[in-house]
BAFIDO-168497 format. One record per atom (N, C-alpha, C): residue in one letter; chain; atom name; x, y, z. Coordinates in pm, whole numbers, always signed. Example, Ala and Ser with C-alpha at 12.3 -4.5 7.8 and 13.67 -1.06 7.14 Angstrom:
BEGIN
- code|unit|site|x|y|z
- A|A|N|+1319|-569|+780
- A|A|CA|+1230|-450|+780
- A|A|C|+1320|-330|+780
- S|A|N|+1285|-225|+708
- S|A|CA|+1367|-106|+714
- S|A|C|+1290|+3|+787
This chain:
BEGIN
- code|unit|site|x|y|z
- M|A|N|-2124|+1874|+538
- M|A|CA|-2061|+1838|+411
- M|A|C|-1920|+1784|+441
- P|A|N|-1891|+1663|+395
- P|A|CA|-1757|+1607|+416
- P|A|C|-1649|+1696|+353
- E|A|N|-1533|+1695|+415
- E|A|CA|-1422|+1779|+371
- E|A|C|-1298|+1692|+352
- I|A|N|-1223|+1720|+245
- I|A|CA|-1094|+1653|+226
- I|A|C|-993|+1725|+315
- V|A|N|-941|+1653|+414
- V|A|CA|-852|+1715|+512
- V|A|C|-705|+1682|+491
- N|A|N|-677|+1591|+398
- N|A|CA|-539|+1555|+369
- N|A|C|-536|+1484|+234
- S|A|N|-429|+1505|+159
- S|A|CA|-408|+1431|+35
- S|A|C|-258|+1415|+15
- Y|A|N|-220|+1300|-36
- Y|A|CA|-78|+1270|-53
- Y|A|C|-63|+1148|-143
- T|A|N|+58|+1116|-180
- T|A|CA|+83|+993|-254
- T|A|C|+160|+897|-164
- Q|A|N|+146|+772|-196
- Q|A|CA|+216|+670|-119
- Q|A|C|+256|+558|-212
- S|A|N|+370|+497|-186
- S|A|CA|+416|+385|-266
- S|A|C|+355|+256|-212
- M|A|N|+305|+174|-304
- M|A|CA|+250|+45|-268
- M|A|C|+331|-61|-342
- P|A|N|+382|-160|-269
- P|A|CA|+457|-266|-338
- P|A|C|+360|-355|-416
- K|A|N|+415|-447|-488
- K|A|CA|+332|-547|-555
- K|A|C|+253|-620|-446
- V|A|N|+121|-627|-464
- V|A|CA|+35|-689|-364
- V|A|C|-72|-775|-431
- T|A|N|-134|-857|-351
- T|A|CA|-252|-933|-390
- T|A|C|-366|-884|-303
- F|A|N|-475|-847|-366
- F|A|CA|-594|-814|-289
- F|A|C|-674|-942|-277
- I|A|N|-714|-977|-154
- I|A|CA|-794|-1096|-130
- I|A|C|-926|-1052|-68
- G|A|N|-1034|-1102|-123
- G|A|CA|-1165|-1066|-70
- G|A|C|-1277|-1137|-141
- K|A|N|-1394|-1073|-136
- K|A|CA|-1513|-1125|-202
- K|A|C|-1569|-1015|-291
- K|A|N|-1615|-1054|-409
- K|A|CA|-1663|-959|-509
- K|A|C|-1815|-948|-507
- Y|A|N|-1861|-821|-516
- Y|A|CA|-2004|-792|-520
- Y|A|C|-2033|-701|-638
- G|A|N|-2161|-690|-670
- G|A|CA|-2202|-603|-780
- G|A|C|-2322|-519|-739
- D|A|N|-2372|-444|-834
- D|A|CA|-2486|-356|-807
- D|A|C|-2606|-433|-750
- E|A|N|-2621|-556|-790
- E|A|CA|-2733|-637|-741
- E|A|C|-2723|-667|-591
- D|A|N|-2605|-646|-532
- D|A|CA|-2583|-672|-390
- D|A|C|-2605|-548|-302
- R|A|N|-2634|-435|-365
- R|A|CA|-2657|-312|-288
- R|A|C|-2790|-321|-211
- V|A|N|-2788|-264|-91
- V|A|CA|-2909|-247|-12
- V|A|C|-2917|-99|+21
- D|A|N|-3028|-36|-12
- D|A|CA|-3044|+109|+8
- D|A|C|-2930|+187|-58
- G|A|N|-2884|+138|-173
- G|A|CA|-2783|+209|-250
- G|A|C|-2639|+179|-216
- G|A|N|-2614|+104|-109
- G|A|CA|-2476|+81|-68
- G|A|C|-2448|-63|-32
- F|A|N|-2327|-86|+20
- F|A|CA|-2281|-220|+53
- F|A|C|-2266|-241|+204
- G|A|N|-2328|-156|+283
- G|A|CA|-2318|-166|+429
- G|A|C|-2361|-301|+483
- S|A|N|-2464|-361|+423
- S|A|CA|-2509|-492|+472
- S|A|C|-2401|-598|+448
- K|A|N|-2324|-584|+341
- K|A|CA|-2215|-679|+315
- K|A|C|-2103|-658|+416
- W|A|N|-2074|-531|+451
- W|A|CA|-1973|-505|+554
- W|A|C|-2017|-566|+687
- N|A|N|-2144|-553|+720
- N|A|CA|-2194|-613|+844
- N|A|C|-2177|-765|+841
- E|A|N|-2202|-826|+727
- E|A|CA|-2185|-970|+711
- E|A|C|-2039|-1009|+735
- W|A|N|-1947|-929|+680
- W|A|CA|-1804|-955|+700
- W|A|C|-1767|-949|+847
- L|A|N|-1815|-847|+915
- L|A|CA|-1780|-830|+1056
- L|A|C|-1843|-940|+1142
- Q|A|N|-1967|-974|+1116
- Q|A|CA|-2035|-1078|+1193
- Q|A|C|-1969|-1214|+1175
- N|A|N|-1926|-1242|+1053
- N|A|CA|-1865|-1372|+1023
- N|A|C|-1715|-1377|+1046
- K|A|N|-1656|-1264|+1087
- K|A|CA|-1512|-1255|+1115
- K|A|C|-1428|-1298|+995
- W|A|N|-1474|-1257|+875
- W|A|CA|-1403|-1295|+754
- W|A|C|-1267|-1227|+741
- F|A|N|-1250|-1110|+803
- F|A|CA|-1118|-1046|+801
- F|A|C|-1018|-1130|+879
- D|A|N|-1062|-1193|+988
- D|A|CA|-973|-1282|+1065
- D|A|C|-926|-1398|+978
- T|A|N|-1017|-1453|+896
- T|A|CA|-981|-1563|+807
- T|A|C|-873|-1519|+709
- L|A|N|-888|-1397|+655
- L|A|CA|-787|-1346|+561
- L|A|C|-651|-1333|+629
- E|A|N|-651|-1269|+745
- E|A|CA|-524|-1248|+815
- E|A|C|-455|-1380|+847
- E|A|N|-531|-1479|+889
- E|A|CA|-473|-1610|+919
- E|A|C|-414|-1673|+793
- A|A|N|-477|-1650|+678
- A|A|CA|-433|-1711|+553
- A|A|C|-296|-1663|+509
- Y|A|N|-262|-1539|+540
- Y|A|CA|-132|-1490|+493
- Y|A|C|-37|-1452|+606
- G|A|N|-62|-1498|+727
- G|A|CA|+38|-1484|+832
- G|A|C|+10|-1380|+938
- G|A|N|-106|-1317|+938
- G|A|CA|-140|-1225|+1046
- G|A|C|-128|-1078|+1011
- R|A|N|-188|-997|+1097
- R|A|CA|-193|-852|+1079
- R|A|C|-52|-791|+1068
- E|A|N|+44|-848|+1141
- E|A|CA|+180|-794|+1139
- E|A|C|+238|-796|+998
- V|A|N|+205|-900|+922
- V|A|CA|+254|-912|+785
- V|A|C|+198|-798|+700
- S|A|N|+69|-771|+711
- S|A|CA|+9|-666|+629
- S|A|C|+53|-527|+676
- Q|A|N|+82|-511|+804
- Q|A|CA|+132|-382|+854
- Q|A|C|+268|-349|+793
- Q|A|N|+345|-451|+758
- Q|A|CA|+478|-429|+702
- Q|A|C|+475|-403|+551
- L|A|N|+363|-424|+486
- L|A|CA|+355|-403|+341
- L|A|C|+377|-256|+305
- F|A|N|+305|-166|+373
- F|A|CA|+313|-22|+351
- F|A|C|+231|+44|+461
- T|A|N|+241|+174|+476
- T|A|CA|+166|+246|+578
- T|A|C|+17|+220|+561
- D|A|N|-49|+181|+667
- D|A|CA|-192|+148|+671
- D|A|C|-226|+24|+588
- G|A|N|-128|-62|+565
- G|A|CA|-148|-183|+487
- G|A|C|-238|-286|+553
- D|A|N|-266|-269|+682
- D|A|CA|-350|-365|+753
- D|A|C|-496|-324|+759
- A|A|N|-534|-221|+685
- A|A|CA|-671|-171|+689
- A|A|C|-766|-257|+605
- A|A|N|-891|-257|+645
- A|A|CA|-996|-319|+564
- A|A|C|-1018|-232|+440
- I|A|N|-1047|-296|+328
- I|A|CA|-1056|-225|+200
- I|A|C|-1188|-254|+131
- G|A|N|-1247|-149|+75
- G|A|CA|-1357|-161|-20
- G|A|C|-1300|-125|-156
- L|A|N|-1268|-225|-237
- L|A|CA|-1201|-207|-366
- L|A|C|-1306|-200|-476
- M|A|N|-1291|-103|-565
- M|A|CA|-1389|-86|-672
- M|A|C|-1323|-90|-809
- R|A|N|-1397|-144|-905
- R|A|CA|-1353|-149|-1045
- R|A|C|-1465|-96|-1132
- C|A|N|-1428|+3|-1216
- C|A|CA|-1524|+61|-1310
- C|A|C|-1466|+55|-1450
- K|A|N|-1548|+10|-1542
- K|A|CA|-1511|+13|-1683
- K|A|C|-1640|+27|-1763
- E|A|N|-1638|+124|-1853
- E|A|CA|-1757|+148|-1935
- E|A|C|-1798|+21|-2008
- G|A|N|-1927|-10|-2003
- G|A|CA|-1979|-126|-2071
- G|A|C|-1969|-256|-1992
- E|A|N|-1911|-251|-1873
- E|A|CA|-1898|-371|-1790
- E|A|C|-1961|-345|-1654
- P|A|N|-2007|-452|-1587
- P|A|CA|-2068|-433|-1456
- P|A|C|-1969|-376|-1354
- F|A|N|-2019|-288|-1268
- F|A|CA|-1942|-234|-1157
- F|A|C|-1906|-347|-1060
- Q|A|N|-1784|-344|-1008
- Q|A|CA|-1741|-443|-909
- Q|A|C|-1707|-372|-779
- Y|A|N|-1754|-427|-669
- Y|A|CA|-1719|-378|-535
- Y|A|C|-1670|-499|-457
- W|A|N|-1546|-492|-413
- W|A|CA|-1483|-601|-340
- W|A|C|-1464|-558|-196
- I|A|N|-1479|-650|-104
- I|A|CA|-1444|-625|+36
- I|A|C|-1333|-723|+70
- G|A|N|-1227|-671|+133
- G|A|CA|-1116|-757|+171
- G|A|C|-998|-677|+219
- M|A|N|-878|-728|+190
- M|A|CA|-754|-665|+236
- M|A|C|-643|-686|+133
- F|A|N|-547|-594|+135
- F|A|CA|-425|-614|+57
- F|A|C|-336|-710|+135
- A|A|N|-271|-800|+63
- A|A|CA|-186|-902|+123
- A|A|C|-55|-908|+42
- P|A|N|+46|-978|+96
- P|A|CA|+169|-995|+20
- P|A|C|+140|-1055|-117
- A|A|N|+225|-1025|-213
- A|A|CA|+204|-1066|-352
- A|A|C|+192|-1217|-369
- D|A|N|+254|-1294|-283
- D|A|CA|+251|-1440|-298
- D|A|C|+139|-1505|-217
- A|A|N|+54|-1427|-153
- A|A|CA|-54|-1482|-70
- A|A|C|-158|-1553|-156
- Q|A|N|-210|-1660|-103
- Q|A|CA|-313|-1738|-171
- Q|A|C|-449|-1710|-106
- A|A|N|-550|-1695|-187
- A|A|CA|-685|-1673|-136
- A|A|C|-737|-1801|-74
- P|A|N|-789|-1792|+49
- P|A|CA|-850|-1912|+108
- P|A|C|-978|-1950|+34
- E|A|N|-1026|-2071|+58
- E|A|CA|-1147|-2118|-6
- E|A|C|-1262|-2020|+20
- G|A|N|-1336|-1988|-87
- G|A|CA|-1448|-1896|-74
- G|A|C|-1413|-1751|-101
- Y|A|N|-1286|-1721|-121
- Y|A|CA|-1239|-1586|-149
- Y|A|C|-1177|-1583|-288
- Q|A|N|-1164|-1462|-343
- Q|A|CA|-1100|-1444|-473
- Q|A|C|-985|-1345|-455
- S|A|N|-902|-1333|-557
- S|A|CA|-790|-1240|-547
- S|A|C|-769|-1162|-677
- V|A|N|-704|-1047|-662
- V|A|CA|-666|-962|-774
- V|A|C|-523|-917|-745
- D|A|N|-435|-930|-844
- D|A|CA|-295|-890|-828
- D|A|C|-275|-747|-878
- F|A|N|-193|-672|-805
- F|A|CA|-157|-536|-844
- F|A|C|-5|-523|-842
- D|A|N|+50|-467|-950
- D|A|CA|+193|-438|-954
- D|A|C|+225|-324|-858
- S|A|N|+351|-309|-825
- S|A|CA|+390|-196|-740
- S|A|C|+349|-67|-810
- S|A|N|+305|+29|-732
- S|A|CA|+256|+153|-791
- S|A|C|+252|+264|-688
- E|A|N|+229|+383|-740
- E|A|CA|+201|+498|-655
- E|A|C|+51|+511|-646
- V|A|N|+1|+542|-528
- V|A|CA|-141|+565|-510
- V|A|C|-161|+705|-453
- G|A|N|-266|+770|-499
- G|A|CA|-305|+899|-444
- G|A|C|-412|+875|-339
- I|A|N|-390|+932|-221
- I|A|CA|-480|+910|-108
- I|A|C|-541|+1043|-66
- C|A|N|-671|+1044|-42
- C|A|CA|-741|+1158|+17
- C|A|C|-807|+1111|+147
- W|A|N|-796|+1193|+250
- W|A|CA|-868|+1167|+374
- W|A|C|-995|+1251|+370
- L|A|N|-1108|+1185|+371
- L|A|CA|-1238|+1251|+365
- L|A|C|-1299|+1247|+505
- Q|A|N|-1316|+1365|+565
- Q|A|CA|-1369|+1373|+701
- Q|A|C|-1513|+1420|+700
- G|A|N|-1598|+1350|+774
- G|A|CA|-1739|+1386|+785
- G|A|C|-1813|+1281|+863
- K|A|N|-1944|+1287|+854
- K|A|CA|-2029|+1192|+925
- K|A|C|-2083|+1089|+827
- E|A|N|-2114|+972|+883
- E|A|CA|-2179|+870|+803
- E|A|C|-2326|+909|+788
- P|A|N|-2389|+885|+677
- P|A|CA|-2339|+823|+553
- P|A|C|-2283|+925|+454
- D|A|N|-2270|+1051|+496
- D|A|CA|-2231|+1159|+404
- D|A|C|-2093|+1139|+341
- I|A|N|-2005|+1063|+406
- I|A|CA|-1869|+1048|+353
- I|A|C|-1860|+950|+236
- Y|A|N|-1966|+875|+212
- Y|A|CA|-1960|+775|+105
- Y|A|C|-2000|+835|-30
- G|A|N|-1944|+777|-137
- G|A|CA|-1979|+820|-272
- G|A|C|-1917|+952|-313
- K|A|N|-1806|+991|-250
- K|A|CA|-1740|+1118|-281
- K|A|C|-1609|+1098|-356
- E|A|N|-1598|+985|-425
- E|A|CA|-1473|+955|-497
- E|A|C|-1443|+1059|-604
- D|A|N|-1546|+1112|-670
- D|A|CA|-1523|+1214|-773
- D|A|C|-1454|+1337|-715
- R|A|N|-1493|+1378|-596
- R|A|CA|-1428|+1493|-531
- R|A|C|-1281|+1463|-503
- C|A|N|-1255|+1342|-458
- C|A|CA|-1116|+1304|-428
- C|A|C|-1034|+1296|-557
- M|A|N|-1093|+1242|-662
- M|A|CA|-1024|+1234|-791
- M|A|C|-992|+1375|-841
- A|A|N|-1087|+1466|-827
- A|A|CA|-1064|+1605|-871
- A|A|C|-954|+1670|-789
- R|A|N|-950|+1645|-660
- R|A|CA|-847|+1703|-574
- R|A|C|-709|+1654|-617
- L|A|N|-697|+1525|-642
- L|A|CA|-568|+1471|-684
- L|A|C|-527|+1530|-819
- A|A|N|-622|+1546|-911
- A|A|CA|-593|+1607|-1041
- A|A|C|-547|+1751|-1023
- E|A|N|-611|+1826|-933
- E|A|CA|-570|+1965|-905
- E|A|C|-427|+1971|-856
- E|A|N|-383|+1866|-788
- E|A|CA|-247|+1860|-734
- E|A|C|-148|+1805|-836
- G|A|N|-196|+1779|-959
- G|A|CA|-106|+1738|-1066
- G|A|C|-91|+1589|-1086
- F|A|N|-171|+1510|-1019
- F|A|CA|-160|+1365|-1033
- F|A|C|-259|+1315|-1137
- K|A|N|-218|+1213|-1210
- K|A|CA|-302|+1154|-1314
- K|A|C|-347|+1015|-1268
- I|A|N|-477|+997|-1263
- I|A|CA|-533|+868|-1222
- I|A|C|-509|+767|-1334
- G|A|N|-464|+649|-1298
- G|A|CA|-432|+546|-1397
- G|A|C|-542|+445|-1415
- T|A|N|-532|+370|-1522
- T|A|CA|-620|+256|-1548
- T|A|C|-533|+134|-1572
- D|A|N|-595|+18|-1567
- D|A|CA|-519|-105|-1591
- D|A|C|-506|-134|-1741
- D|A|N|-450|-248|-1775
- D|A|CA|-428|-285|-1915
- D|A|C|-557|-299|-1994
- E|A|N|-670|-317|-1925
- E|A|CA|-800|-329|-1991
- E|A|C|-877|-197|-1987
- N|A|N|-809|-90|-1948
- N|A|CA|-868|+44|-1937
- N|A|C|-975|+54|-1828
- A|A|N|-962|-30|-1725
- A|A|CA|-1053|-25|-1611
- A|A|C|-991|+62|-1502
- L|A|N|-1075|+136|-1434
- L|A|CA|-1034|+220|-1322
- L|A|C|-1054|+142|-1193
- W|A|N|-945|+130|-1113
- W|A|CA|-951|+66|-982
- W|A|C|-926|+173|-877
- F|A|N|-1004|+173|-771
- F|A|CA|-983|+265|-659
- F|A|C|-1039|+199|-534
- F|A|N|-1015|+260|-417
- F|A|CA|-1054|+191|-295
- F|A|C|-1088|+286|-181
- E|A|N|-1173|+235|-93
- E|A|CA|-1197|+294|+38
- E|A|C|-1106|+220|+134
- R|A|N|-1040|+294|+221
- R|A|CA|-951|+230|+318
- R|A|C|-999|+270|+457
- Y|A|N|-1031|+170|+536
- Y|A|CA|-1086|+191|+669
- Y|A|C|-977|+172|+775
- V|A|N|-907|+279|+807
- V|A|CA|-799|+277|+907
- V|A|C|-865|+308|+1042
- L|A|N|-864|+211|+1133
- L|A|CA|-939|+225|+1257
- L|A|C|-902|+349|+1338
- S|A|N|-775|+389|+1338
- S|A|CA|-737|+507|+1416
- S|A|C|-801|+635|+1363
- R|A|N|-839|+636|+1234
- R|A|CA|-907|+752|+1175
- R|A|C|-1057|+729|+1156
- F|A|N|-1094|+603|+1133
- F|A|CA|-1234|+571|+1108
- F|A|C|-1303|+540|+1241
- T|A|N|-1285|+631|+1335
- T|A|CA|-1347|+627|+1467
- T|A|C|-1404|+766|+1491
- P|A|N|-1532|+778|+1524
- P|A|CA|-1591|+912|+1539
- P|A|C|-1521|+997|+1645
- N|A|N|-1500|+1126|+1610
- N|A|CA|-1444|+1221|+1706
- N|A|C|-1557|+1280|+1789
- E|A|N|-1528|+1386|+1865
- E|A|CA|-1628|+1447|+1953
- E|A|C|-1749|+1499|+1876
- Q|A|N|-1730|+1538|+1750
- Q|A|CA|-1840|+1589|+1666
- Q|A|C|-1910|+1477|+1588
- G|A|N|-1868|+1352|+1611
- G|A|CA|-1928|+1241|+1539
- G|A|C|-1873|+1223|+1399
- E|A|N|-1762|+1290|+1369
- E|A|CA|-1701|+1278|+1236
- E|A|C|-1589|+1175|+1239
- L|A|N|-1572|+1110|+1126
- L|A|CA|-1462|+1016|+1110
- L|A|C|-1395|+1040|+977
- V|A|N|-1284|+971|+953
- V|A|CA|-1207|+990|+830
- V|A|C|-1204|+859|+752
- L|A|N|-1246|+869|+627
- L|A|CA|-1240|+758|+533
- L|A|C|-1133|+790|+430
- D|A|N|-1038|+699|+412
- D|A|CA|-936|+716|+308
- D|A|C|-995|+672|+174
- I|A|N|-969|+750|+71
- I|A|CA|-1005|+712|-66
- I|A|C|-874|+709|-145
- G|A|N|-846|+597|-211
- G|A|CA|-720|+583|-284
- G|A|C|-742|+550|-430
- F|A|N|-655|+607|-515
- F|A|CA|-656|+582|-659
- F|A|C|-517|+540|-704
- F|A|N|-511|+442|-792
- F|A|CA|-383|+404|-852
- F|A|C|-347|+511|-955
- L|A|N|-224|+561|-948
- L|A|CA|-179|+670|-1035
- L|A|C|-97|+616|-1152
- E|A|N|-91|+697|-1258
- E|A|CA|-6|+660|-1374
- E|A|C|+138|+679|-1339
């Protein structure tokens, strides 16, 4: 059973998320792993980094700002959105074939979920509950949509001796 091994808040400056948007129709066996494989095979993260000046630029945005992101949007009555991409500087332009979403500066609540694949996926509710227990209120955007993300930090998302890795789950806070 995956365990939340760390939780904290972090400041995120105004950023642009650049990536590709998927929906429930893009799931294979319930998840988006096949899309992640497509990204890695096609080196689409390299294209993003080149578009806004390289990994060093994203590393300077905020702690773990250079991580690959699975960004999600939920709103009752609207289709679920799952984006794969990266956070970039606010003035970054999406290269051809990519889309972008702008986010104002904000506080984000982060949980580190440690466990084995595929058990670590789909545990956002547990992370949301943990942040609420710690007194944080999850925010929504101007359209009352909930945005949250998986953050794949390579130094943590690498299996340890027990085959466990850490997936960051982040929520924008009020």
